N, C-alpha and C positions, 0 to 999 in steps of 0.2 A: 631500700629493694625500689627497682621499677615497678611502675602500676602495671605495665604488662606483665609481670609475671603472677600478680593477683587476679587474672583475670581467666578461669578456670572454665573447662569444658563440662559438662553436664554428666559424662558415661564415668568420671574417675569416683571413686569410693569416697563416701565423707572423710573417713582417716586420713585419707590422701590430701585432700583439700586442706582439711586443718593443718595437717603438717608442713604444706606449701608454706601455710599464712607463719608460720611459727617457726622456719626455718630460719638461719642467721646466714649471712655471704660468707664465702673465705675471705680471709684476710687479702689485702691487696698487694698486688706484687711487689710495690714500694718497700710495704713493711716486711717482706721477706729478703728482700734484695738489702735492706738496712742493716747495718750487724748492731746498730741500736733498737731495733725494734723485733729483730729476727726472732729472738727467744719469747717475746710476748704473744707475737703471731703463733706460732710452733705452740705455744700453749693453749689459745684460745683454739686453733684447728683443732689438736688432740682431745681437749675437753669434750668436743661435738661431738667426734667419732666415739669415744669413749662413753659418753650418753646414750649411743644408740646398742649399746650392750645390754640397756635395761629392758630393751624390747624384748628378749629373748626368755622365752620361757620353757627351756629346757635344760636339763644339766648337761655341763661342758668344764673341761678342763683345758688351759694352756699353759704348756709347760716349756720352760726353758730349756733350750737344748745347744749342743755344738755339732756343725756338719762341715766338714772340709776346713776345720778351722774358724769358722762363720757362725757370729751367733745368730741361733735361729730360736723358732717354737714350735710344738708338737701341738696341733689340733685334735680332742678327741671330744665325742659328746657319748650320751646314754644310749647311743644306738652303735656306737664304734664296733665292727665286728673286723677281723683279718681277712681280708679281702686279696687280691689279686693285683689292687691298683694301690696309687697312692697320688694326691693332690699337691704340688708341689705351688705355693701362692705367692704371687708378688705384688707387693703392696701397690697402692697410690699415693697421692700427695704432693704431687709437684716436685718430688725430689726434695721436697723443702720441709718437710713435714710427716707425720705418721709413722708407723710400723709395724712389724709383724702383728704383735699384742694389740696396740692401739685399733687397727684397724679390721680386726678381727671377727667382727659381725659381719664382714663383707662375705666370709668364706664357710663360718662355721654352720650357717642353716646347711649350705651343701652337704656338709660333711654328715650332718643330723641324718638329713633325709637319705641319702646315699649309703650312710655305713661305712664310708672310706676316712680313712685317717688323714690329715692333711700336714704338712710342713710350711710354715712362712719363713720364708727367706730374707733376711736382712740386706740391707747395703746403707753405704755412708750418704747420707743429707750431702745436699748443695749447702753451702759452698764449701764445704769440710772437703769434699771428692768432688771430682767432676768428671766427665766423659774422657775415656771409656771404663771407669773405675768400676761404676756400678754393674755394666753387662759382665765386665770380668769376676767380679763378685757373685753375682749369680751363676756363672759359669762355673767356677769352683763349685759350689753348692750342689749342681746337678748333676756333675761327674762325680763327685763323692755320694750321691745317692744312687747312680747309676753301679757303682762299685757295691753298695752296702746293701743295696734291693734289688740284685738282679732277678730275682724271680717277680718282680711287679713290673706293671706298666704305670708310667708317671704319665699324670696327666698336669699340664700346665694351665694354671689359673693366674691371669693378670688384668688387674683394672687402672684406669685411667692413665695415667702415664707410667705406670707398672705395665701396661699393655705394649709401650713402645720398648720398654726391655725386653719382655718377654719375646716379641717378634723378632728384636736384633738380637736375640739370643739363638733363636731358630735358625736365623740365616746363618750365622757362625758356626752353630752346631752342621747343619746340613753341607755347609762347605769344608766343614773339615771332617766329615764323615764319621760324626757322632750318632749315636742311635738317638732319633729323636723322641720326642715325648706320643704318646698314643691318640693324645687328643688334645685340643686347645680350646680355652673358655677365654673371651677378650670381654671385659664389661665396662660399657661407658670408655671406650679406650681412647687414649690420644697418639695418634700415631704421625701427624703431620707437623712437625716444627715451623713449616714456613705458613703453618695457618691460611691455608689455600681453600678451605671447605667453604663453598657457599651459605654454609648454615653459621658460620662465625660472623657473616652479616644478616641475616634472614631472623636468626632465632637469636640473637644479643639481645638482654634484656627479660629473656624469657626463664632462662633458668633462675631460681630464687638464689641458687649456690654461688654459680661463675658468672663474668663477664667477659667478651673476648676482644671488643673496642675494634670489632672490623678485622680480627685474626693478630692485630699488634701486641695483645698481652702473650698469646702464645709465641709468636717471635721471641719475643723479649725471654720469657722464660726459658724457650731452648737455647736461646744465646747465652744465657746465663749456666745453663747445663754445658755446652758443648761451645763454648768461645773460638772464634776463629774458624770454627767449620763449617763449611756448607750446608745449609739446614737442610738440603735433598739430598745428602749423603745416608743413604739406607742405612748404616748402621746408628744415624741420628734421628733419621725421619724412615723408617721403615716400610711405609707406605708406598716407599718409589725403588724399592728392592725388586728383585725376581722372586716373586713368589711360588716358582715350581716347587714340588715337591715338598710341602709342606703337608702337617698332618690335619685330618680331617678340623673343621672351626667353628666352633658356635658363638655368634657376636651378638651381645645384647646393649641395647641403648634406650635411653627415654626420646620422645617426641619431642622435649622441651629442651634438649639438650644442644649447645653449642658445636659439640663432637658428634651428633647425629650423622653429619657429613663425611667426617673420617670412617665411621663405620659402614655406611653406606658404600662409599669408594672402595674401602679395603674389602669388603664382600664381594664387589664386583669385580675388582683384580684377584682376587683368588678364584673365581669362576672362572675368569679368562686364560688364568695358569692351569685351571685342569685342578685345581683343588676344591673338594667337596668342602662346602660352606653353608651356614645357615645365619640368617639375619633377622634376628627379633626386635623389632620395635612396639616400645611399650606406651601407650597414648597416655600423655599428661605427664609423665615422670620426668624427673629431673637427675640430674650428674649421681651416680652411685646411690640410687633409691633402693639398692639391695640392701643396704646395712640397715633398713628400716624394716624389721622384720615384722611390726606390729601392722604392716601394709599389706594387703591382699594384695596388691600386684607385686609386692616383694616377694611371698610366699609363693605364686605363680611362678614367678622368676628361677628362683631357687628350685623349684620341682621339676621345672622344665632344664635346667643345667643338670641336674642330680640324674635325670632321665637320659640326657645326652651321654653322661659319663657312662651309666650303667648298661644301658642298652646297646649304645655304639659301638659294637665290637666286632 
């Protein structure tokens, strides 16, 4: 881990300071792309995400279900009640690892605080399938939910590269006149496959989990996802799309993240398109800090998301 990742501001909670020191960096992109090391890289990443479930101090269930012929999971907690809302969660993991179950700690606290049931949608990881398969698979789940839950508002929640899938789907649904989700939450979203945000340079080495190499890592990953495609194609990198007509959007990001620039640029572009948007930047936080429920910063973040969902009507 780079030394700069261990130099911490004084305002952070002591628990967060300790957690940052203990985090293991994600496997390198080379290990994801190499078929000889890919399964091992997936194993280590998935184990680290599963370990964050140990922080959860409330009762919950993650149940396998099938929606639109896709394998999904249902999230419920001890607070779940029958409401007129449903959360559809699209997990991150660089499209090379993770799953709705493995990444459950990202959305379970929001479900718990809000009392709203969640659905985690699955998609085929790289390189078993590539662009636009993942978008089409989430599209299938969403349209099935619209049919089976006509009385409910669907809230779309995407994190990391799941944010790119989520926004690409929004553009598709808007253009095809499909009823849009009522609200959108993006946490630590990766929205620009061209890796053009300034923070790919200025914050490189400050997040204990991810390195950017000046945006090169991002470009290589998105080329792995969408080989031969223009990285500024809005369906690949939705930050380059026309964002008019999208639902109210809440964006969360940490001040240490190389993706801070993506979040800031996207929030500003939403504003210019006339879309109601809110950007929250959490001081000292790292990529997907929401998964670490033991941190008071994560508790504040999930409370903010739940408040956005339940009160923003």
